[in-house]
C-alpha positions as a Markdown table, in Angstrom:
| # | Residue | x | y | z |
|---|---|---|---|---|
| 1 | Met | 36.2 | 25.8 | 7.5 |
| 2 | Thr | 34.6 | 26.2 | 10.9 |
| 3 | Ile | 31.0 | 25.7 | 12.0 |
| 4 | Asn | 30.4 | 29.5 | 12.2 |
| 5 | Glu | 31.6 | 30.0 | 8.6 |
| 6 | Asn | 29.2 | 27.3 | 7.3 |
| 7 | Ala | 26.2 | 28.9 | 9.2 |
| 8 | Gln | 26.8 | 32.3 | 7.6 |
| 9 | Lys | 26.9 | 31.1 | 4.0 |
| 10 | Thr | 23.9 | 32.0 | 1.9 |
| 11 | Pro | 22.2 | 29.2 | -0.2 |
| 12 | Thr | 22.6 | 29.4 | -4.0 |
| 13 | Thr | 19.6 | 30.1 | -6.1 |
| 14 | Val | 19.7 | 26.6 | -7.4 |
| 15 | Leu | 19.1 | 25.2 | -3.9 |
| 16 | Met | 16.4 | 27.8 | -3.1 |
| 17 | Gly | 14.0 | 26.6 | -5.7 |
| 18 | Arg | 10.9 | 28.4 | -6.7 |
| 19 | Gln | 8.3 | 29.7 | -4.1 |
| 20 | Glu | 4.6 | 29.6 | -4.9 |
| 21 | Ala | 2.0 | 31.5 | -2.9 |
| 22 | Ala | -0.4 | 29.1 | -1.4 |
| 23 | Lys | -4.0 | 29.2 | -2.5 |
| 24 | Tyr | -6.1 | 27.9 | 0.3 |
| 25 | Lys | -9.5 | 26.2 | -0.4 |
| 26 | Val | -12.4 | 25.6 | 1.9 |
| 27 | Gln | -12.5 | 21.9 | 2.7 |
| 28 | Lys | -15.7 | 19.7 | 2.7 |
| 29 | Val | -14.2 | 17.0 | 4.9 |
| 30 | Asp | -14.4 | 18.0 | 8.5 |
| 31 | Ser | -11.1 | 16.4 | 9.5 |
| 32 | Tyr | -9.3 | 18.3 | 6.7 |
| 33 | Lys | -10.6 | 21.7 | 7.9 |
| 34 | Glu | -8.2 | 24.2 | 9.6 |
| 35 | Asn | -5.2 | 22.3 | 8.3 |
| 36 | Pro | -3.2 | 24.7 | 6.0 |
| 37 | Leu | -1.1 | 21.9 | 4.5 |
| 38 | Ile | -4.3 | 20.1 | 3.3 |
| 39 | Glu | -6.1 | 23.3 | 2.4 |
| 40 | Ala | -3.4 | 24.3 | 0.0 |
| 41 | Leu | -3.6 | 21.0 | -2.0 |
| 42 | Pro | -5.5 | 20.9 | -5.2 |
| 43 | Glu | -9.2 | 19.8 | -5.4 |
| 44 | Ile | -9.9 | 16.1 | -4.8 |
| 45 | Tyr | -10.2 | 14.4 | -8.3 |
| 46 | Thr | -13.4 | 12.6 | -9.3 |
| 47 | Gln | -13.1 | 8.9 | -10.1 |
| 48 | Gln | -13.5 | 9.7 | -13.8 |
| 49 | Glu | -10.6 | 12.2 | -13.6 |
| 50 | Val | -8.4 | 9.6 | -11.8 |
| 51 | Ile | -9.2 | 7.0 | -14.4 |
| 52 | Lys | -8.3 | 9.4 | -17.2 |
| 53 | Phe | -4.9 | 10.3 | -15.6 |
| 54 | Leu | -4.0 | 6.6 | -15.0 |
| 55 | Thr | -5.1 | 5.2 | -18.2 |
| 56 | Asn | -2.6 | 5.0 | -21.0 |
| 57 | Thr | -3.9 | 3.7 | -24.3 |
| 58 | Pro | -1.1 | 3.3 | -26.9 |
| 59 | Lys | -1.8 | 4.2 | -30.4 |
| 60 | Ile | -1.3 | 1.1 | -32.6 |
| 61 | Asn | -1.3 | 1.2 | -36.4 |
| 62 | Asp | -2.5 | -1.6 | -38.7 |
| 63 | Glu | 1.1 | -2.5 | -39.7 |
| 64 | Glu | 2.0 | -3.2 | -36.0 |
| 65 | Leu | -1.1 | -5.3 | -35.6 |
| 66 | Ser | -0.2 | -7.6 | -38.5 |
| 67 | Glu | 3.1 | -8.5 | -36.7 |
| 68 | Ser | 3.4 | -11.7 | -34.6 |
| 69 | Ala | 2.8 | -11.4 | -30.8 |
| 70 | Glu | 6.4 | -11.9 | -30.0 |
| 71 | Ile | 7.4 | -8.8 | -32.1 |
| 72 | Arg | 4.5 | -6.7 | -30.9 |
| 73 | Leu | 5.6 | -7.3 | -27.2 |
| 74 | Leu | 8.9 | -5.7 | -27.9 |
C-alpha cells in the first residue's frame, strides 16, 4: 500500500466518534475570556459540589459492623 492510498482512505465511524455542538458561556474570570476552549467547558463547580462528587460513603449494614476489623477490611 502506498502513501497516497493511505491518505485517500476515509475513517470508519468507530474512529470518528460523536460530535457535540459546543455551548459557549460568558466567563467571569478575565484570563478565561475570549478562549473558546475554556468557554465551552461546563460551569466551575462550587466547593460543596466538588466535595459531593469526591466523597464516597459506603453503605454498611449491622451484620458487617459486627465482624472483626480484619474481615471488614476485605
